[in-house]
N, C-alpha and C positions, 0 to 999 in steps of 0.2 A: 560515570554519567548514566542515568536511567531515563526512560521515557517521561517519568513524572517530573523530572527536574527541568525539562525543556519548556520554554514559554509558549510558543505558538503551536497551533494545530499542525501547520506545515512542518515545523521542526520535529514534532512527535511522530508524524507519518514518515518523514524521511528516515528517522532513527529506526523505526519499527521495520521498514522495508530493508534498510541496509544491514540490520542485525538478525534478520530471519534466516534460519539455516537452509530453508528450501527455496529461497529467492535469489535471483541474480539481478542486481540493480541496473545493469547496463541497458536493458530494454524496457524498463518500467518508468513511466512518467505519471505525474499526478497534478491535479489542480485542487485547491481548496477554496471554498466560498461559503461563509456563514454556516459552518458545520457539515457541509457536504463535501465529500472527497470523490473526485472522478479519477479512476485509474485508466490509463491508456498505455498502449505498447504491445509488445509481443512476448509470449511465454511459450515454452516447449511442451506443455501438457495441461490438461484440465486440472490436474492436481495442483500445479503451480498457480494456475488462475485462482483456484479456490483458496490456496494458502495466502495469496496476496490480499484477498478480501478478509480472511480470518485474522491476519496480522493487524488489521486496523479496527476490528470490531469493538474492542474494549478500550480504545484510546479516548481519554477524556476530551470532550468537545466535538467528537465525531458523531454526528446524528444520522447521517445517511451516507451510504457507499454506492456509487455507481460504477460497476465493474465493466469497462469497455475493452478489457484485454482480449487480444485475439490469440488463438492457439495455432502455432505454426510448427509443424513437425520438422525436425532436422535429420 
C-alpha cells in the first residue's frame, strides 16, 4: 500500500504520519476540511514539528497545512 492508492485525504495524511521515520503517531492528531489539514498535539522537538508538516506537503489534495503542534521537552 502506498499513499497514492488511498482514497481520501484523511487516509493519505494518516498513512504519511504513521510511516514517517521521524514521527511518533501517539501524540499527533489532525483534521481535514476541503484540502486544509490542521495538525494538533505534542512533539518533542522543533525538528519533529517541521517533519510533520513536510510529511504532508506533497500529498495530493492537501492545499494548506496549519501546524498547531506544540513542542514539549521531555
